[in-house]
ROVEX-277703 format. One record per residue (C-alpha): residue in one letter; x, y, z. Coordinates in steps of 0.001 Angstrom, whole numbers, plus 524288, in hexadecimal, padded with zeros to 5 digits. Example, Ala and Ser with C-alpha at 12.3 -4.5 7.8 and 13.67 -1.06 7.14 Angstrom:
2
{"A"; {8300C; 7EE6C; 81E78}}
{"S"; {83566; 7FBDC; 81BE4}}
END
This chain:
265
{"X"; {0C5C4; 1A33A; 2B357}}
{"X"; {0C306; 1A24A; 2C00F}}
{"X"; {0C287; 1AF13; 2C7E2}}
{"X"; {0CD02; 1AA81; 2D188}}
{"X"; {0D606; 1A6AA; 2C640}}
{"X"; {0D3B2; 1B447; 2BFC8}}
{"X"; {0D65C; 1BAD2; 2CD7D}}
{"X"; {0E1E5; 1B421; 2D032}}
{"X"; {0E897; 1B210; 2C359}}
{"X"; {0E5BF; 1C1E1; 2C0B9}}
{"X"; {0ED16; 1C53E; 2CFD0}}
{"X"; {0F86A; 1BC38; 2CB4A}}
{"X"; {0FB49; 1C3EC; 2BE8E}}
{"X"; {0F8AF; 1D169; 2C443}}
{"X"; {1011E; 1CD0D; 2D0B1}}
{"X"; {10CA5; 1C6F6; 2C879}}
{"X"; {10D85; 1CEC7; 2BB9F}}
{"X"; {11649; 1D7DE; 2C297}}
{"X"; {11C38; 1D091; 2CCDA}}
{"X"; {128A8; 1C8D4; 2CA74}}
{"X"; {12284; 1BBF9; 2CB98}}
{"X"; {11CA9; 1B844; 2BE19}}
{"X"; {10EBE; 1BABE; 2BB9A}}
{"X"; {10F18; 1B252; 2AF91}}
{"X"; {113A5; 1A6DA; 2B89E}}
{"X"; {108E2; 1A8E0; 2C282}}
{"X"; {0FEAF; 1A96C; 2B774}}
{"X"; {102AD; 19CB2; 2B2D3}}
{"X"; {10607; 195F8; 2BF85}}
{"X"; {0F9A7; 1987E; 2C705}}
{"X"; {0EF60; 19292; 2BEB0}}
{"X"; {0F966; 18802; 2BD69}}
{"X"; {0FA7B; 184EC; 2CB24}}
{"X"; {0ED68; 186DD; 2CEE6}}
{"X"; {0E808; 17F69; 2C455}}
{"X"; {0DF7D; 18B67; 2BE09}}
{"X"; {0DBEB; 18BF1; 2AFC9}}
{"X"; {0E46C; 19396; 2A71F}}
{"X"; {0DFFB; 1A340; 2A7D7}}
{"X"; {0E050; 1A422; 29940}}
{"X"; {0E597; 1AF42; 290B6}}
{"X"; {0DAC3; 1B868; 2924C}}
{"X"; {0DD73; 1B99D; 2A0F9}}
{"X"; {0EBDA; 1BAF4; 29E9B}}
{"X"; {0E9B0; 1C609; 295D8}}
{"X"; {0DFBE; 1CBBD; 2A11C}}
{"X"; {0EA32; 1CBCE; 2AC72}}
{"X"; {0F447; 1CFAF; 2A4C7}}
{"X"; {0EC53; 1DCAE; 2A0DD}}
{"X"; {0EAC4; 1DDF6; 2AF52}}
{"X"; {0F7F7; 1DF2A; 2B27E}}
{"X"; {0FA30; 1E6B4; 2A64D}}
{"X"; {0F037; 1F0D8; 2AB9E}}
{"X"; {0F630; 1F0EE; 2B908}}
{"X"; {104E2; 1F4F7; 2B4A3}}
{"X"; {0FFBB; 1FE1A; 2ABE8}}
{"X"; {0F740; 2048C; 2B674}}
{"X"; {1019D; 204C4; 2C164}}
{"X"; {10D0B; 20A8C; 2B7C7}}
{"X"; {10349; 2138B; 2B01D}}
{"X"; {10BD0; 21F74; 2B287}}
{"X"; {1174F; 21A46; 2B10E}}
{"X"; {11385; 21413; 2A438}}
{"X"; {10DB6; 221B2; 29FF6}}
{"X"; {11B0A; 227DF; 2A3A3}}
{"X"; {122B6; 21C53; 29D0F}}
{"X"; {11A72; 21EAA; 29020}}
{"X"; {11AF6; 22CD9; 28DDE}}
{"X"; {128F9; 22C07; 28F53}}
{"X"; {129F0; 220BA; 28632}}
{"X"; {121DE; 228B0; 27CB9}}
{"X"; {12C0B; 23514; 27F64}}
{"X"; {136B4; 22BD5; 27BF7}}
{"X"; {12F64; 227C0; 26ED7}}
{"X"; {12D3E; 23552; 26C15}}
{"X"; {13C0A; 23AB1; 26CC3}}
{"X"; {13A13; 24079; 27B5A}}
{"X"; {14636; 238B2; 28086}}
{"X"; {14750; 22C2C; 2889E}}
{"X"; {143B1; 22E62; 296CF}}
{"X"; {145EB; 2247D; 2A093}}
{"X"; {136B1; 2211F; 29F96}}
{"X"; {13678; 22032; 29183}}
{"X"; {14339; 216DC; 29244}}
{"X"; {139D4; 20EEC; 29C90}}
{"X"; {12E77; 20E10; 29379}}
{"X"; {137AC; 2093B; 28799}}
{"X"; {13CF4; 1FFF4; 29115}}
{"X"; {12FD1; 1FAED; 2941D}}
{"X"; {12D87; 1F7FC; 284C5}}
{"X"; {13BD2; 1F3A0; 282C9}}
{"X"; {13AE1; 1EA54; 28E65}}
{"X"; {12E65; 1E32A; 289F8}}
{"X"; {13512; 1E0EA; 27C84}}
{"X"; {13D8F; 1D2BB; 28168}}
{"X"; {130CA; 1CD1F; 2873C}}
{"X"; {12875; 1D0C6; 27BD8}}
{"X"; {13144; 1CA0C; 272C3}}
{"X"; {13449; 1BDF2; 27AB8}}
{"X"; {1255C; 1BC9B; 27D0C}}
{"X"; {12293; 1BD0C; 26E52}}
{"X"; {12D4B; 1B320; 26B40}}
{"X"; {12CB4; 1A9A6; 27780}}
{"X"; {11CFE; 1AAF6; 27AD3}}
{"X"; {119A1; 19DA0; 276D9}}
{"X"; {125D3; 196C7; 27B45}}
{"X"; {12428; 19C9E; 288A5}}
{"X"; {115E8; 19940; 28A34}}
{"X"; {1179C; 18ACD; 28567}}
{"X"; {124DF; 1888F; 28CA6}}
{"X"; {12735; 19097; 297E9}}
{"X"; {119A4; 19287; 2A0C9}}
{"X"; {11D16; 18447; 2A808}}
{"X"; {11C04; 18659; 2B69C}}
{"X"; {12A83; 18170; 2B793}}
{"X"; {12EFB; 18C30; 2AEE2}}
{"X"; {1273E; 1966C; 2B6FB}}
{"X"; {12DC4; 19071; 2C38C}}
{"X"; {13C51; 19196; 2BE2E}}
{"X"; {138A6; 19F75; 2B867}}
{"X"; {13343; 1A40D; 2C52D}}
{"X"; {13DEA; 19EF6; 2CC9C}}
{"X"; {1498B; 1A3B1; 2C3BF}}
{"X"; {14360; 1B028; 2C15A}}
{"X"; {13FE0; 1B2D8; 2D005}}
{"X"; {14ECE; 1B086; 2D384}}
{"X"; {15369; 1BA09; 2C8C4}}
{"X"; {1491D; 1C3E3; 2CF60}}
{"X"; {14FD0; 1C1AC; 2DD04}}
{"X"; {15D55; 1C2EB; 2D6B0}}
{"X"; {159A2; 1CF0D; 2CFB8}}
{"X"; {153C8; 1D544; 2DCBA}}
{"X"; {16016; 1D18F; 2E420}}
{"X"; {168C7; 1D85D; 2DAFC}}
{"X"; {1603F; 1E37D; 2D766}}
{"X"; {16704; 1F158; 2D84A}}
{"X"; {15A3E; 1F832; 2D86E}}
{"X"; {15F4A; 203B3; 2D300}}
{"X"; {15852; 20836; 2C6D8}}
{"X"; {149F5; 20BD4; 2C34D}}
{"X"; {14395; 20821; 2B69A}}
{"X"; {1462F; 214CE; 2B0C5}}
{"X"; {15428; 21271; 2B0B5}}
{"X"; {1525B; 205B4; 2A84F}}
{"X"; {15948; 2052B; 29B23}}
{"X"; {157E6; 1FE25; 28DD8}}
{"X"; {16008; 1F329; 2920C}}
{"X"; {15956; 1F245; 29E18}}
{"X"; {14BD1; 1F1FF; 298AF}}
{"X"; {150DF; 1E6F1; 28DB7}}
{"X"; {155EB; 1DED3; 299F9}}
{"X"; {1486B; 1DFBE; 2A208}}
{"X"; {1419F; 1DD36; 29568}}
{"X"; {14918; 1D12C; 29258}}
{"X"; {14693; 1CD3B; 29FE6}}
{"X"; {1371E; 1CECE; 29D86}}
{"X"; {138AE; 1C668; 29285}}
{"X"; {13C46; 1BA11; 29A4E}}
{"X"; {12EC8; 1BD3E; 2A24A}}
{"X"; {12976; 1B509; 2978C}}
{"X"; {12D6B; 1A877; 29E38}}
{"X"; {12283; 1A79E; 2A866}}
{"X"; {126EA; 1A869; 2B599}}
{"X"; {131D6; 1B2B9; 2B21A}}
{"X"; {12851; 1BEA4; 2B6B5}}
{"X"; {128A9; 1CA38; 2AEC5}}
{"X"; {128FE; 1D2AC; 2B96A}}
{"X"; {133BC; 1CA9A; 2C0F4}}
{"X"; {13C4A; 1CA54; 2B61D}}
{"X"; {13BF8; 1D7F2; 2B1AF}}
{"X"; {13CE1; 1DC1F; 2C073}}
{"X"; {148A1; 1D3BE; 2C059}}
{"X"; {14FA2; 1D9CF; 2B48C}}
{"X"; {14CF5; 1E695; 2BA4F}}
{"X"; {152CA; 1E488; 2C7CB}}
{"X"; {15F67; 1DF13; 2C011}}
{"X"; {16047; 1EB3E; 2B857}}
{"X"; {1608D; 1F2D2; 2C614}}
{"X"; {152E3; 1F7E9; 2C61B}}
{"X"; {14B94; 1F8B2; 2D420}}
{"X"; {1414E; 1EE87; 2D6A0}}
{"X"; {136BD; 1F963; 2D4BD}}
{"X"; {13D71; 1FD7F; 2C769}}
{"X"; {13E23; 1F0A0; 2C2A1}}
{"X"; {13054; 1EDBC; 2C54A}}
{"X"; {12A5B; 1F9A6; 2BF15}}
{"X"; {13268; 1F7D8; 2B37F}}
{"X"; {12D7D; 1E9E0; 2B358}}
{"X"; {11F8F; 1ED77; 2B4F3}}
{"X"; {11FA9; 1F791; 2A9E5}}
{"X"; {1253C; 1EC38; 2A15D}}
{"X"; {11A97; 1E44B; 2A39D}}
{"X"; {11209; 1ECF4; 29C9A}}
{"X"; {11575; 1EA73; 28EE9}}
{"X"; {1173F; 1DC4C; 29269}}
{"X"; {10AA6; 1D967; 297EF}}
{"X"; {1040F; 1E095; 28C49}}
{"X"; {10BDA; 1D7BA; 28306}}
{"X"; {10886; 1CBD9; 28ACF}}
{"X"; {0FA7E; 1D00D; 28B81}}
{"X"; {0FA95; 1D15A; 27D32}}
{"X"; {1002E; 1C51A; 27BB3}}
{"X"; {0F78A; 1BD28; 28398}}
{"X"; {0EB1B; 1C586; 27CCD}}
{"X"; {0F0DA; 1C03C; 26F50}}
{"X"; {0F001; 1B242; 27450}}
{"X"; {0E1FC; 1B476; 27967}}
{"X"; {0DC37; 1BA81; 26CDD}}
{"X"; {0E080; 1ADDB; 26631}}
{"X"; {0DA21; 1A4EF; 2703F}}
{"X"; {0CBE5; 1A12D; 273EF}}
{"X"; {0CBD2; 1A281; 2827A}}
{"X"; {0BFF3; 1A88F; 2877E}}
{"X"; {0C06E; 1B687; 28E77}}
{"X"; {0BBD2; 1B775; 29C84}}
{"X"; {0BC2E; 1C6EE; 29C42}}
{"X"; {0B82F; 1C8C2; 2AB4B}}
{"X"; {0C2F3; 1BF4B; 2AEFA}}
{"X"; {0CCF3; 1C67C; 2A5EA}}
{"X"; {0C7A0; 1D3CB; 2AB29}}
{"X"; {0C9AA; 1CE67; 2BA8B}}
{"X"; {0D6C5; 1C8C6; 2B746}}
{"X"; {0DB3E; 1D648; 2B0D5}}
{"X"; {0D5AF; 1DE72; 2BBED}}
{"X"; {0DCE4; 1D599; 2C696}}
{"X"; {0E90B; 1D3B4; 2BFF0}}
{"X"; {0E9AA; 1E22C; 2BDE6}}
{"X"; {0E6FC; 1E6C4; 2CC42}}
{"X"; {0F06B; 1DD0D; 2D0C7}}
{"X"; {0FAAC; 1DEF0; 2C875}}
{"X"; {0F8F3; 1EE0D; 2CC1F}}
{"X"; {0FA46; 1EAD0; 2DAE2}}
{"X"; {1066F; 1E226; 2D769}}
{"X"; {10E37; 1ECA0; 2D019}}
{"X"; {10A5A; 1F76F; 2DADF}}
{"X"; {10EF7; 1EF43; 2E711}}
{"X"; {11B64; 1E7A4; 2DFAF}}
{"X"; {11FDD; 1F5B2; 2DC71}}
{"X"; {11D94; 1FA19; 2EA0D}}
{"X"; {12347; 1EF39; 2F0AF}}
{"X"; {12DC9; 1EAC9; 2E729}}
{"X"; {13A30; 1F40C; 2ECE3}}
{"X"; {135C1; 1EE3A; 2FAFC}}
{"X"; {133AE; 1DE83; 2F8AA}}
{"X"; {13D2B; 1DD14; 2ED3C}}
{"X"; {13C58; 1D140; 2E399}}
{"X"; {13E9C; 1C695; 2ED81}}
{"X"; {12F8B; 1C307; 2F163}}
{"X"; {12D1A; 1C09A; 2E17C}}
{"X"; {13A11; 1B8C7; 2E16A}}
{"X"; {13545; 1B09D; 2ECBB}}
{"X"; {128B8; 1AE76; 2E709}}
{"X"; {12D23; 1AB04; 2D992}}
{"X"; {1367E; 1A0E0; 2DFAC}}
{"X"; {12A96; 19B08; 2E83C}}
{"X"; {12291; 19B35; 2DBB5}}
{"X"; {12CCE; 19483; 2D2DF}}
{"X"; {13063; 18955; 2DDEA}}
{"X"; {1223E; 18782; 2DFB9}}
{"X"; {11E9B; 185CE; 2D0BB}}
{"X"; {12C95; 17B67; 2D0B0}}
{"X"; {1247E; 17482; 2DBA8}}
{"X"; {116CD; 173EA; 2D507}}
{"X"; {11B37; 1715C; 2C803}}
{"X"; {128AD; 169A0; 2C7DF}}
END
């Protein structure tokens, strides 16, 4: 891979993984639109590792608190709101994990086309706008219950369709359940941790069975850039989201979707 391609693709992954605009769509479309060669499985693993490092680093104190509360609930010390949220991250991951195992091959073969991405970009962008307009913005993530976790987890499973946006659809579901924008984003980001791990393991499994040569310097550069850009993205997104709302991301999704329709129809 050329150095410029590594930098741009890692930046795109880092910046779009946690914004409601679909990182998978951008990683599929950018090389396609610009005529770049496919970045390969190894690079996908590297940039996903970078985003995982970013989200774990950013939420390290929250993760430790949730983990200790979860251990306490397992050892019989009761179900605190933190323990329930920790279980909610696990429970919310199950639907996407099951759908991924069952439909992965079908999605890879049939749903990675630019037109599918254009449609999902527009449709789920409008749904995000609707949720943001109707949101009560009354709850934080510690008030989520078991039914809420399943609803948001079920929404996350839909993000396996390219263009949907994992963060976008989970934030949409959180807003519809009455969460504040920041709370919906925080739970979405915590929920991303096991999903990124599972996705990375899946791609690594595919990589082990391939004869693809590995450029370790390219992977290291991609990991670092993705980690730094993703960390910055999480920080600024959480700082600004209550002020700017979801409309800028909705407008971006609509413009991107229309552009794709113009280019590929």
